[in-house]
Structure formats: C-alpha cells, structure tokens
C-alpha positions as CSV (number, residue, x, y, z in Angstrom):
1,M,27.9,7.3,6.9
2,Q,25.8,6.8,3.9
3,N,22.0,6.7,4.4
4,A,20.3,3.3,3.7
5,A,18.0,5.0,1.3
6,Q,20.6,6.8,-0.6
7,G,20.2,6.3,-4.4
8,K,17.4,3.9,-4.1
9,V,14.4,4.2,-6.4
10,I,11.3,4.0,-4.4
11,V,7.9,3.6,-5.8
12,I,5.1,4.6,-3.5
13,T,1.1,5.1,-3.8
14,G,-0.9,7.3,-1.6
15,A,2.2,9.8,-1.0
16,T,0.0,13.0,-1.4
17,S,-1.2,13.2,2.3
18,G,-0.9,11.4,5.5
19,I,1.5,8.9,6.5
20,G,2.5,8.3,2.7
21,Q,3.4,11.8,2.3
22,I,5.5,11.9,5.4
23,A,7.3,8.6,4.6
24,A,8.0,9.9,1.0
25,S,9.5,13.2,2.6
26,L,11.6,11.3,5.1
27,L,13.0,9.0,2.5
28,A,13.6,11.9,0.0
29,A,15.7,13.5,2.8
30,E,17.8,10.2,3.0
31,G,18.6,10.5,-0.4
32,A,16.0,8.3,-2.3
33,R,14.5,9.2,-5.5
34,L,10.6,8.9,-5.1
35,V,8.2,7.8,-7.8
36,L,4.7,8.7,-6.9
37,V,1.5,7.1,-7.9
38,A,-1.4,9.7,-7.4
39,R,-4.9,10.4,-8.6
40,D,-4.7,14.0,-8.4
41,R,-2.3,16.0,-10.5
42,T,-2.4,19.3,-8.5
43,R,-1.7,17.3,-5.2
44,A,0.9,15.4,-7.0
45,E,2.9,18.3,-8.1
46,K,2.6,20.2,-4.8
47,T,4.0,16.8,-3.0
48,L,7.0,16.8,-5.9
49,A,7.7,20.4,-5.1
50,H,8.1,19.4,-1.2
51,L,10.3,16.3,-2.0
52,R,12.6,18.4,-4.4
53,E,13.2,20.7,-1.4
54,R,14.0,17.7,0.9
55,G,15.8,15.7,-1.7
56,P,17.2,18.4,-4.4
57,N,19.4,16.2,-6.0
58,Q,17.2,13.5,-7.1
59,A,14.7,13.4,-10.3
60,H,11.5,12.8,-8.3
61,R,8.5,12.1,-10.6
62,A,4.8,11.3,-10.5
63,H,2.4,9.0,-12.4
64,I,-1.2,10.0,-12.5
65,G,-3.7,7.2,-12.3
66,D,-6.9,6.2,-10.4
67,L,-6.0,3.0,-8.6
68,S,-9.7,2.0,-8.2
69,R,-9.8,1.2,-11.8
70,L,-8.1,-2.0,-13.2
71,A,-7.2,-0.4,-16.5
72,E,-5.5,2.5,-14.5
73,M,-3.7,0.1,-12.4
74,K,-2.2,-1.8,-15.2
75,R,-1.4,1.3,-17.2
76,V,0.5,2.8,-14.4
77,G,2.3,-0.3,-13.7
78,S,3.2,-0.6,-17.2
79,E,4.5,3.0,-17.5
80,I,6.5,2.7,-14.2
81,A,8.1,-0.7,-15.5
82,A,9.1,1.0,-18.8
83,A,10.5,4.1,-17.2
84,E,12.5,2.6,-14.4
85,P,15.0,-0.3,-15.0
86,R,15.1,-1.1,-11.5
87,V,12.7,-0.4,-8.4
88,D,14.6,-1.0,-5.1
89,V,11.4,-0.5,-2.8
90,L,7.7,-0.5,-3.7
91,I,5.4,1.0,-0.9
92,N,1.7,0.1,-1.4
93,N,0.1,2.7,0.8
94,A,-3.0,4.1,-1.0
95,G,-6.3,3.2,0.6
96,N,-9.9,4.5,1.3
97,I,-13.0,3.7,3.4
98,F,-16.4,4.3,1.8
99,A,-19.7,5.2,3.6
100,Q,-21.9,3.6,0.7
101,R,-21.3,0.6,-1.4
102,A,-20.4,1.3,-5.1
103,L,-19.1,-0.8,-7.9
104,T,-16.1,0.4,-10.2
105,E,-16.5,0.0,-14.0
106,D,-14.9,-3.4,-13.7
107,G,-17.6,-4.5,-11.1
108,F,-15.3,-4.4,-8.2
109,E,-16.6,-3.0,-4.8
110,R,-14.5,0.2,-4.3
111,T,-12.7,-0.7,-1.0
112,F,-11.7,-4.0,-2.4
113,A,-10.5,-2.6,-5.8
114,T,-8.5,0.4,-4.0
115,N,-7.3,-1.4,-1.0
116,H,-6.3,-4.7,-2.4
117,V,-6.6,-5.2,-6.1
118,A,-4.4,-2.2,-6.8
119,Y,-1.7,-3.7,-4.4
120,F,-1.8,-6.7,-6.2
121,V,-1.8,-5.5,-9.9
122,L,1.0,-2.9,-9.2
123,T,3.2,-5.3,-7.4
124,L,3.1,-8.0,-10.2
125,A,3.7,-5.1,-12.9
126,L,6.9,-4.1,-11.1
127,R,7.9,-7.6,-9.9
128,D,10.7,-7.9,-12.6
129,R,12.1,-4.5,-12.0
130,L,12.3,-5.4,-8.2
131,I,14.1,-8.4,-8.8
132,A,16.5,-6.6,-10.9
133,A,17.4,-4.3,-8.2
134,A,17.7,-7.2,-5.6
135,P,18.2,-6.9,-2.6
136,A,14.8,-5.1,-2.9
137,R,11.7,-4.6,-0.8
138,I,8.0,-4.6,-1.0
139,I,5.9,-2.8,2.0
140,S,2.1,-2.9,2.1
141,T,0.1,-0.6,4.5
142,A,-2.2,-3.0,6.3
143,S,-4.1,-2.3,9.6
144,A,-5.1,-3.9,12.9
145,A,-8.8,-3.2,11.5
146,H,-8.3,-6.7,10.1
147,R,-8.8,-8.4,13.6
148,G,-12.4,-9.9,13.9
149,E,-12.7,-10.0,10.1
150,K,-13.0,-13.3,7.8
151,L,-13.1,-13.3,4.0
152,D,-16.3,-14.7,2.3
153,F,-14.9,-16.0,-0.9
154,E,-18.6,-16.1,-2.2
155,D,-18.8,-12.5,-1.6
156,L,-15.6,-10.6,-2.1
157,Q,-17.6,-7.6,-3.5
158,S,-19.5,-7.1,-0.3
159,A,-22.8,-7.2,-1.9
160,N,-24.5,-8.9,1.3
161,G,-24.9,-6.4,4.2
162,Y,-22.4,-3.7,3.5
163,R,-20.8,-2.1,6.4
164,P,-18.0,0.3,5.7
165,T,-15.6,-0.5,8.8
166,S,-16.0,-4.4,8.2
167,V,-15.5,-4.0,4.6
168,Y,-12.4,-1.8,5.3
169,G,-11.2,-4.5,7.9
170,R,-11.4,-7.3,5.2
171,S,-9.6,-5.3,2.7
172,K,-6.9,-4.9,5.3
173,L,-7.0,-8.6,6.0
174,C,-6.4,-9.1,2.2
175,N,-3.4,-7.2,2.4
176,I,-1.8,-9.4,5.2
177,L,-2.8,-12.5,3.3
178,F,-1.3,-11.0,-0.1
179,T,1.9,-10.2,1.7
180,R,2.2,-13.9,3.1
181,A,1.5,-15.4,-0.3
182,L,3.8,-12.9,-2.3
183,A,6.7,-13.6,0.3
184,R,6.4,-17.3,-0.6
185,R,6.6,-16.6,-4.3
186,L,9.6,-14.3,-3.9
187,T,11.6,-16.9,-2.0
188,G,15.2,-17.0,-3.6
189,T,14.7,-13.6,-5.6
190,G,16.3,-11.4,-3.1
191,V,13.1,-9.3,-2.7
192,T,11.2,-9.3,0.5
193,A,7.5,-8.7,1.2
194,N,6.2,-7.3,4.5
195,C,3.2,-5.3,5.7
196,L,2.5,-3.0,8.7
197,H,-0.3,-1.5,10.9
198,P,0.4,2.2,11.0
199,G,-1.7,2.7,14.3
200,F,-4.8,4.9,14.6
201,V,-3.3,8.0,13.1
202,R,-4.7,11.3,11.6
203,T,-5.2,11.1,7.8
204,N,-7.7,12.0,5.3
205,L,-9.2,8.3,5.2
206,G,-12.9,8.2,4.7
207,Q,-13.3,12.1,4.8
208,R,-13.7,13.0,1.1
209,S,-17.1,11.4,0.6
210,G,-19.1,13.9,2.7
211,G,-22.2,13.1,4.9
212,V,-22.6,11.8,8.3
213,F,-20.1,9.1,8.1
214,A,-17.4,11.6,7.0
215,G,-18.3,13.6,9.9
216,M,-17.9,10.8,12.4
217,V,-14.6,9.9,11.0
218,R,-13.4,13.6,11.4
219,M,-14.4,13.3,15.0
220,A,-12.5,10.1,15.7
221,M,-9.3,11.6,14.0
222,L,-9.4,14.3,16.7
223,F,-8.3,11.7,19.1
224,A,-5.7,9.8,16.7
225,A,-2.0,10.0,16.8
226,R,0.1,12.1,14.6
227,P,0.9,10.3,11.2
228,E,4.6,10.2,11.9
229,R,4.0,7.1,13.8
230,G,2.8,5.2,10.8
231,A,5.4,6.7,8.5
232,N,8.3,5.6,10.8
233,T,7.3,1.9,10.5
234,I,7.1,2.3,6.6
235,V,10.6,4.0,6.6
236,Y,11.8,1.4,8.9
237,L,10.8,-1.5,6.7
238,A,11.9,0.2,3.5
239,T,15.5,0.9,5.0
240,S,16.6,-0.9,8.2
241,P,19.1,-3.4,8.0
242,A,17.4,-5.4,10.8
243,V,14.8,-6.5,8.4
244,A,16.8,-7.0,5.4
245,D,16.1,-10.7,5.3
246,V,12.7,-10.8,6.9
247,S,9.6,-11.5,4.4
248,G,6.1,-12.3,5.0
249,G,6.0,-10.3,8.3
250,Y,3.5,-7.9,9.9
251,F,4.9,-5.3,11.9
252,V,3.5,-2.5,14.5
253,D,5.8,0.3,15.7
254,C,8.8,-1.1,13.9
255,R,8.5,-4.3,15.8
256,A,7.3,-7.7,14.3
257,A,3.7,-8.6,15.6
258,T,1.4,-11.4,15.2
259,P,-1.9,-10.6,13.4
260,S,-5.1,-12.4,13.7
261,A,-5.5,-16.4,13.1
262,Q,-7.3,-15.4,9.9
263,A,-4.6,-13.5,8.7
264,Q,-2.3,-16.5,9.2
265,D,-4.4,-18.9,7.2
266,D,-2.1,-19.6,4.2
267,A,-4.9,-21.7,2.6
268,S,-7.0,-18.5,2.4
269,A,-3.8,-16.6,1.3
270,E,-3.7,-18.8,-1.7
271,R,-7.2,-18.9,-2.4
272,L,-7.3,-15.0,-2.3
273,W,-4.2,-14.9,-4.8
274,T,-5.9,-17.2,-7.0
275,A,-9.3,-15.2,-7.2
276,T,-7.5,-11.9,-7.3
277,A,-5.4,-13.0,-10.3
278,H,-8.5,-14.3,-12.0
279,L,-10.5,-11.0,-11.3
280,A,-7.6,-9.0,-12.6
281,G,-7.0,-11.0,-15.7
282,I,-3.4,-11.7,-14.6
283,G,-1.6,-15.2,-14.8
C-alpha cells in the first residue's frame, strides 16, 4: 500500500531540531520530498543529510532565512513559490521564547514576529502553490500555553509588562486564531488549515539565549516528554485520511480538542488577520 506522503512536496519550518526534525524524518521515510526553511545553514545541511538517508529518492532541499525578519519571510516565501510549482503540505513549526523583550528591525517584538507573523507571511506567499496542489494541507504548531491568555490589540508588541511565558502564550493564541481565519478564507479551495498542541516535549525552545531563564527552561525539560509525541500529531495532520476534510481545527495527541474561549473568538481572529496584514504590508 502506498504511503499517504509518497511523492508529496512538504514545506516545513523549524525542522533542524525537536519535533520539526522528527516530523520531517518520518515524512521523508514515507516518501515525501521535504523543503526546509532554516536559519542556520550548517544545521540545515546536517538535517538534509539525515533526510537523504531516510528518503534517498527525493530531492530534499533547504532555504536559509531568519523568520523573525519581515524581509526574510517574504524573500524565502518568494523563493519557494518560484522553485515549487505545487506545495502539498505547509508545516509552520518554527518558534521560540525569549527571556528579554527585544524588537526586530521591523519594530516587531521577537516572539510575535517569529511565532506568528512568519506563519502568516509564509502561508500567504505559498497560498497559490497550495491551491495548485489541492487537496493540500496547512498545519501550524500552536500550544496549550495559549490558555489563560488574551490579545491586547493596543499592545501586540508587548511593550507593557513583558513576561516571557505570557508573551509566548499570546503568540500561540495568535496561531489558533490565524488558523480559524485562514480556514474560512480557504473554503472551497481544497486546502485545509489546522493547528496542534504538541504537548510538553523536550526541545531547544528558549535555551539559546543563555542566562537564568534558559537554565530554568533546561531544568523543566528534564520532566518533558519525548518530542516524538508532538511530531506524531504533525505527521497525522499532514497525512491521515481521517482529517482530509477537516479545517479550522485544534488537535492534541492526534485527536480534535477544544481550545480556550479566547481562541474560538472569530471577531478576534478577524481583527488579528487585519492587523497582521497591515503590519506585514500584505493585502
């Protein structure tokens, strides 16, 4: 029996470590051709070498770019759209948490830029390629960290009272609201959009900036589950026939789940879409 991923072109961000790397490896083993978006060329080449072992008959490739920078988001999106006539699956998975507030060159708070704006910009850049491949799928890695959070549309850049975990949680709330708004816009195109909570799993999240906060994260990771847990849900959403017609959903452990009431607020989803499009200079 042919694997569901056989011959599919799958674009994935955040695939050089953690759940993204495992998901890419599993999909390559099922016959997919992976197109990576990575910030570090050395790590990207190492991941590509592994993917070529797992899926030796596919021309896996990588595009290098810093997805916290708007110009890089747009450049990478344009490069992939030019190189790939069709994209069967887009997996928005790159993300981070930062101990200190800092702004990107675009004036965006780093967490908001990396965890939300990059999802938005890359998805819209590849929208036509996904429609060309329909039935196609868009998957975004969110988190249960969204619970208890609410967006302040007067302070999307978290200038007031920066707290790393809360800012991260709000970025994950953005992922779910984005998925809901995106699913509505994709109705009738043959492209679905879903998101997931990967579980509290061992990753490099928040550990690269150093300092006390990074040390606390490393300690917490000692109690985290293996990253395969989250990777399995990504692969499920990318390939399972059971979710072929499901769109706008939030999944945990390969099952549909109910996010917070704030994450189900369609008025907030539309307001976030409009605000992000304005900030990104799109539409």
